[in-house]
ROZA-268530 format. One record per residue (C-alpha): x, y, z; residue in one letter. Coordinates in pm, whole numbers. Layout:
N
<atom><u>X</u><v>Y</v><w>Z</w><r>A</r></atom>
...
END
This chain:
195
<atom><u>1919</u><v>3071</v><w>2222</w><r>X</r></atom>
<atom><u>2038</u><v>2734</v><w>2342</w><r>X</r></atom>
<atom><u>1816</u><v>2449</v><w>2456</w><r>X</r></atom>
<atom><u>1937</u><v>2481</v><w>2817</w><r>X</r></atom>
<atom><u>1792</u><v>2831</v><w>2840</w><r>X</r></atom>
<atom><u>1462</u><v>2712</v><w>2697</w><r>X</r></atom>
<atom><u>1425</u><v>2422</v><w>2938</w><r>X</r></atom>
<atom><u>1567</u><v>2603</v><w>3241</w><r>X</r></atom>
<atom><u>1800</u><v>2309</v><w>3307</w><r>X</r></atom>
<atom><u>2079</u><v>2124</v><w>3128</w><r>X</r></atom>
<atom><u>1960</u><v>1894</v><w>2851</w><r>X</r></atom>
<atom><u>2112</u><v>1552</v><w>2796</w><r>X</r></atom>
<atom><u>2003</u><v>1336</v><w>2507</w><r>X</r></atom>
<atom><u>1889</u><v>997</v><w>2629</w><r>X</r></atom>
<atom><u>2128</u><v>712</v><w>2560</w><r>X</r></atom>
<atom><u>1991</u><v>401</v><w>2399</w><r>X</r></atom>
<atom><u>2014</u><v>69</v><w>2573</w><r>X</r></atom>
<atom><u>2298</u><v>-132</v><w>2407</w><r>X</r></atom>
<atom><u>2065</u><v>-429</v><w>2346</w><r>X</r></atom>
<atom><u>1822</u><v>-197</v><w>2161</w><r>X</r></atom>
<atom><u>2110</u><v>-73</v><w>1944</w><r>X</r></atom>
<atom><u>2187</u><v>-439</v><w>1861</w><r>X</r></atom>
<atom><u>1825</u><v>-497</v><w>1757</w><r>X</r></atom>
<atom><u>1833</u><v>-186</v><w>1535</w><r>X</r></atom>
<atom><u>2155</u><v>-299</v><w>1362</w><r>X</r></atom>
<atom><u>2020</u><v>-652</v><w>1318</w><r>X</r></atom>
<atom><u>1700</u><v>-517</v><w>1162</w><r>X</r></atom>
<atom><u>1896</u><v>-292</v><w>928</w><r>X</r></atom>
<atom><u>2107</u><v>-588</v><w>808</w><r>X</r></atom>
<atom><u>1787</u><v>-786</v><w>736</w><r>X</r></atom>
<atom><u>1640</u><v>-520</v><w>506</w><r>X</r></atom>
<atom><u>1711</u><v>-614</v><w>145</w><r>X</r></atom>
<atom><u>1916</u><v>-364</v><w>-49</w><r>X</r></atom>
<atom><u>1806</u><v>-256</v><w>-398</w><r>X</r></atom>
<atom><u>1980</u><v>-443</v><w>-682</w><r>X</r></atom>
<atom><u>2119</u><v>-118</v><w>-820</w><r>X</r></atom>
<atom><u>2198</u><v>223</v><w>-687</w><r>X</r></atom>
<atom><u>1877</u><v>428</v><w>-709</w><r>X</r></atom>
<atom><u>1892</u><v>743</v><w>-915</w><r>X</r></atom>
<atom><u>1662</u><v>988</v><w>-744</w><r>X</r></atom>
<atom><u>1666</u><v>1362</v><w>-782</w><r>X</r></atom>
<atom><u>1506</u><v>1557</v><w>-503</w><r>X</r></atom>
<atom><u>1433</u><v>1915</v><w>-595</w><r>X</r></atom>
<atom><u>1331</u><v>2173</v><w>-336</w><r>X</r></atom>
<atom><u>1199</u><v>2491</v><w>-487</w><r>X</r></atom>
<atom><u>909</u><v>2733</v><w>-498</w><r>X</r></atom>
<atom><u>700</u><v>2527</v><w>-738</w><r>X</r></atom>
<atom><u>475</u><v>2817</v><w>-833</w><r>X</r></atom>
<atom><u>751</u><v>3047</v><w>-965</w><r>X</r></atom>
<atom><u>994</u><v>2776</v><w>-1083</w><r>X</r></atom>
<atom><u>1044</u><v>2795</v><w>-1460</w><r>X</r></atom>
<atom><u>1261</u><v>2488</v><w>-1516</w><r>X</r></atom>
<atom><u>1105</u><v>2165</v><w>-1403</w><r>X</r></atom>
<atom><u>1314</u><v>1851</v><w>-1450</w><r>X</r></atom>
<atom><u>1258</u><v>1635</v><w>-1759</w><r>X</r></atom>
<atom><u>1191</u><v>1263</v><w>-1748</w><r>X</r></atom>
<atom><u>983</u><v>1259</v><w>-1431</w><r>X</r></atom>
<atom><u>808</u><v>922</v><w>-1399</w><r>X</r></atom>
<atom><u>616</u><v>986</v><w>-1081</w><r>X</r></atom>
<atom><u>509</u><v>1257</v><w>-840</w><r>X</r></atom>
<atom><u>332</u><v>1209</v><w>-508</w><r>X</r></atom>
<atom><u>197</u><v>1523</v><w>-349</w><r>X</r></atom>
<atom><u>-72</u><v>1662</v><w>-128</w><r>X</r></atom>
<atom><u>-185</u><v>2023</v><w>-136</w><r>X</r></atom>
<atom><u>-260</u><v>2207</v><w>184</w><r>X</r></atom>
<atom><u>-626</u><v>2208</v><w>286</w><r>X</r></atom>
<atom><u>-688</u><v>2585</v><w>307</w><r>X</r></atom>
<atom><u>-709</u><v>2602</v><w>689</w><r>X</r></atom>
<atom><u>-379</u><v>2411</v><w>718</w><r>X</r></atom>
<atom><u>-200</u><v>2623</v><w>463</w><r>X</r></atom>
<atom><u>49</u><v>2773</v><w>704</w><r>X</r></atom>
<atom><u>303</u><v>2492</v><w>710</w><r>X</r></atom>
<atom><u>597</u><v>2716</v><w>789</w><r>X</r></atom>
<atom><u>422</u><v>2865</v><w>1090</w><r>X</r></atom>
<atom><u>354</u><v>2518</v><w>1226</w><r>X</r></atom>
<atom><u>720</u><v>2415</v><w>1215</w><r>X</r></atom>
<atom><u>907</u><v>2747</v><w>1226</w><r>X</r></atom>
<atom><u>1036</u><v>2678</v><w>1577</w><r>X</r></atom>
<atom><u>1189</u><v>2349</v><w>1459</w><r>X</r></atom>
<atom><u>1351</u><v>2525</v><w>1164</w><r>X</r></atom>
<atom><u>1509</u><v>2776</v><w>1402</w><r>X</r></atom>
<atom><u>1631</u><v>2497</v><w>1631</w><r>X</r></atom>
<atom><u>1791</u><v>2335</v><w>1328</w><r>X</r></atom>
<atom><u>1982</u><v>2657</v><w>1265</w><r>X</r></atom>
<atom><u>1780</u><v>2804</v><w>980</w><r>X</r></atom>
<atom><u>1826</u><v>3182</v><w>1003</w><r>X</r></atom>
<atom><u>1521</u><v>3383</v><w>1107</w><r>X</r></atom>
<atom><u>1539</u><v>3582</v><w>783</w><r>X</r></atom>
<atom><u>1492</u><v>3260</v><w>581</w><r>X</r></atom>
<atom><u>1200</u><v>3149</v><w>802</w><r>X</r></atom>
<atom><u>1038</u><v>3491</v><w>749</w><r>X</r></atom>
<atom><u>1087</u><v>3461</v><w>372</w><r>X</r></atom>
<atom><u>929</u><v>3115</v><w>377</w><r>X</r></atom>
<atom><u>632</u><v>3248</v><w>577</w><r>X</r></atom>
<atom><u>571</u><v>3522</v><w>320</w><r>X</r></atom>
<atom><u>552</u><v>3264</v><w>41</w><r>X</r></atom>
<atom><u>269</u><v>3072</v><w>207</w><r>X</r></atom>
<atom><u>-64</u><v>3069</v><w>29</w><r>X</r></atom>
<atom><u>-256</u><v>3325</v><w>235</w><r>X</r></atom>
<atom><u>17</u><v>3586</v><w>185</w><r>X</r></atom>
<atom><u>65</u><v>3529</v><w>-188</w><r>X</r></atom>
<atom><u>-143</u><v>3714</v><w>-441</w><r>X</r></atom>
<atom><u>-346</u><v>3497</v><w>-680</w><r>X</r></atom>
<atom><u>-153</u><v>3420</v><w>-999</w><r>X</r></atom>
<atom><u>-289</u><v>3481</v><w>-1347</w><r>X</r></atom>
<atom><u>-449</u><v>3150</v><w>-1433</w><r>X</r></atom>
<atom><u>-773</u><v>3061</v><w>-1605</w><r>X</r></atom>
<atom><u>-931</u><v>2814</v><w>-1366</w><r>X</r></atom>
<atom><u>-1129</u><v>2561</v><w>-1570</w><r>X</r></atom>
<atom><u>-1377</u><v>2470</v><w>-1298</w><r>X</r></atom>
<atom><u>-1736</u><v>2588</v><w>-1273</w><r>X</r></atom>
<atom><u>-1730</u><v>2492</v><w>-904</w><r>X</r></atom>
<atom><u>-1442</u><v>2737</v><w>-841</w><r>X</r></atom>
<atom><u>-1651</u><v>3028</v><w>-971</w><r>X</r></atom>
<atom><u>-1953</u><v>2913</v><w>-767</w><r>X</r></atom>
<atom><u>-1737</u><v>2917</v><w>-453</w><r>X</r></atom>
<atom><u>-1611</u><v>3268</v><w>-534</w><r>X</r></atom>
<atom><u>-1969</u><v>3387</v><w>-595</w><r>X</r></atom>
<atom><u>-2095</u><v>3275</v><w>-252</w><r>X</r></atom>
<atom><u>-1785</u><v>3398</v><w>-65</w><r>X</r></atom>
<atom><u>-1922</u><v>3724</v><w>72</w><r>X</r></atom>
<atom><u>-1607</u><v>3854</v><w>237</w><r>X</r></atom>
<atom><u>-1332</u><v>3989</v><w>10</w><r>X</r></atom>
<atom><u>-1071</u><v>3831</v><w>240</w><r>X</r></atom>
<atom><u>-1226</u><v>3488</v><w>186</w><r>X</r></atom>
<atom><u>-1249</u><v>3542</v><w>-192</w><r>X</r></atom>
<atom><u>-882</u><v>3644</v><w>-191</w><r>X</r></atom>
<atom><u>-783</u><v>3336</v><w>12</w><r>X</r></atom>
<atom><u>-978</u><v>3102</v><w>-218</w><r>X</r></atom>
<atom><u>-839</u><v>3271</v><w>-531</w><r>X</r></atom>
<atom><u>-485</u><v>3257</v><w>-403</w><r>X</r></atom>
<atom><u>-519</u><v>2897</v><w>-289</w><r>X</r></atom>
<atom><u>-660</u><v>2758</v><w>-612</w><r>X</r></atom>
<atom><u>-460</u><v>2962</v><w>-866</w><r>X</r></atom>
<atom><u>-127</u><v>2895</v><w>-695</w><r>X</r></atom>
<atom><u>-205</u><v>2527</v><w>-627</w><r>X</r></atom>
<atom><u>-341</u><v>2458</v><w>-975</w><r>X</r></atom>
<atom><u>-51</u><v>2635</v><w>-1146</w><r>X</r></atom>
<atom><u>192</u><v>2415</v><w>-952</w><r>X</r></atom>
<atom><u>-6</u><v>2103</v><w>-1048</w><r>X</r></atom>
<atom><u>-15</u><v>2207</v><w>-1415</w><r>X</r></atom>
<atom><u>362</u><v>2250</v><w>-1424</w><r>X</r></atom>
<atom><u>413</u><v>1922</v><w>-1242</w><r>X</r></atom>
<atom><u>184</u><v>1723</v><w>-1472</w><r>X</r></atom>
<atom><u>354</u><v>1873</v><w>-1781</w><r>X</r></atom>
<atom><u>692</u><v>1744</v><w>-1659</w><r>X</r></atom>
<atom><u>576</u><v>1383</v><w>-1620</w><r>X</r></atom>
<atom><u>671</u><v>1141</v><w>-1896</w><r>X</r></atom>
<atom><u>395</u><v>975</v><w>-2101</w><r>X</r></atom>
<atom><u>269</u><v>683</v><w>-1894</w><r>X</r></atom>
<atom><u>402</u><v>835</v><w>-1572</w><r>X</r></atom>
<atom><u>191</u><v>879</v><w>-1261</w><r>X</r></atom>
<atom><u>98</u><v>1168</v><w>-1040</w><r>X</r></atom>
<atom><u>-57</u><v>1086</v><w>-705</w><r>X</r></atom>
<atom><u>-246</u><v>1383</v><w>-567</w><r>X</r></atom>
<atom><u>-386</u><v>1320</v><w>-222</w><r>X</r></atom>
<atom><u>-648</u><v>1585</v><w>-151</w><r>X</r></atom>
<atom><u>-936</u><v>1635</v><w>83</w><r>X</r></atom>
<atom><u>-1217</u><v>1876</v><w>151</w><r>X</r></atom>
<atom><u>-1196</u><v>2176</v><w>378</w><r>X</r></atom>
<atom><u>-1420</u><v>2420</v><w>559</w><r>X</r></atom>
<atom><u>-1341</u><v>2790</v><w>598</w><r>X</r></atom>
<atom><u>-1547</u><v>2993</v><w>844</w><r>X</r></atom>
<atom><u>-1814</u><v>2725</v><w>841</w><r>X</r></atom>
<atom><u>-1835</u><v>2714</v><w>462</w><r>X</r></atom>
<atom><u>-1739</u><v>2391</v><w>285</w><r>X</r></atom>
<atom><u>-1481</u><v>2434</v><w>9</w><r>X</r></atom>
<atom><u>-1494</u><v>2146</v><w>-243</w><r>X</r></atom>
<atom><u>-1120</u><v>2122</v><w>-305</w><r>X</r></atom>
<atom><u>-1130</u><v>1781</v><w>-474</w><r>X</r></atom>
<atom><u>-1406</u><v>1883</v><w>-717</w><r>X</r></atom>
<atom><u>-1224</u><v>2203</v><w>-822</w><r>X</r></atom>
<atom><u>-892</u><v>2020</v><w>-867</w><r>X</r></atom>
<atom><u>-1063</u><v>1743</v><w>-1064</w><r>X</r></atom>
<atom><u>-1256</u><v>1976</v><w>-1293</w><r>X</r></atom>
<atom><u>-953</u><v>2187</v><w>-1372</w><r>X</r></atom>
<atom><u>-694</u><v>1913</v><w>-1412</w><r>X</r></atom>
<atom><u>-917</u><v>1689</v><w>-1624</w><r>X</r></atom>
<atom><u>-1003</u><v>1987</v><w>-1849</w><r>X</r></atom>
<atom><u>-649</u><v>2123</v><w>-1872</w><r>X</r></atom>
<atom><u>-416</u><v>1826</v><w>-1851</w><r>X</r></atom>
<atom><u>-402</u><v>1461</v><w>-1937</w><r>X</r></atom>
<atom><u>-503</u><v>1370</v><w>-1581</w><r>X</r></atom>
<atom><u>-758</u><v>1089</v><w>-1589</w><r>X</r></atom>
<atom><u>-722</u><v>924</v><w>-1249</w><r>X</r></atom>
<atom><u>-677</u><v>1044</v><w>-894</w><r>X</r></atom>
<atom><u>-557</u><v>834</v><w>-600</w><r>X</r></atom>
<atom><u>-558</u><v>517</v><w>-811</w><r>X</r></atom>
<atom><u>-923</u><v>529</v><w>-911</w><r>X</r></atom>
<atom><u>-1152</u><v>717</v><w>-1142</w><r>X</r></atom>
<atom><u>-1156</u><v>1084</v><w>-1056</w><r>X</r></atom>
<atom><u>-1463</u><v>1140</v><w>-841</w><r>X</r></atom>
<atom><u>-1577</u><v>1384</v><w>-577</w><r>X</r></atom>
<atom><u>-1607</u><v>1106</v><w>-325</w><r>X</r></atom>
<atom><u>-1326</u><v>1023</v><w>-88</w><r>X</r></atom>
END
């Protein structure tokens, strides 16, 4: 479907004022260039099932979804389709989102995780929590293992509420990662439950 049909009228991209283009080019010239060509590898993959993580990683910045906002593909599927991504690929991506994935086999080293499961009365909620934490923690474990000694992993996480129940995401992540990995700091400070 083309954009014209969606809008009900022809679509013309706005043209930029020539003086604005000059300002943009001038600004670009004023930005210092790095002294050497950066060597960056960007890897896009399903981090949960990936077996071969790259070696020599010196830093990772990431933020897990916050349970209620776990459906990233649904929130931008229209944009993916407009960019030409086939519907079959968008559907495959949707199926790999946390709520539609079964929990993976992982011993979660967090007493808080088991407390949350105990008070989750609905099986659907227990399944969502189990899937969220086992898949997310497995991905973090694999990521942390690939980081060189002295490297850094920045995990930006926050709390969430599901059906009116608070889910202490940061506490569960902290308890597990400190117990399992060599993680000792989160977001540049001592690992705490406070934001």
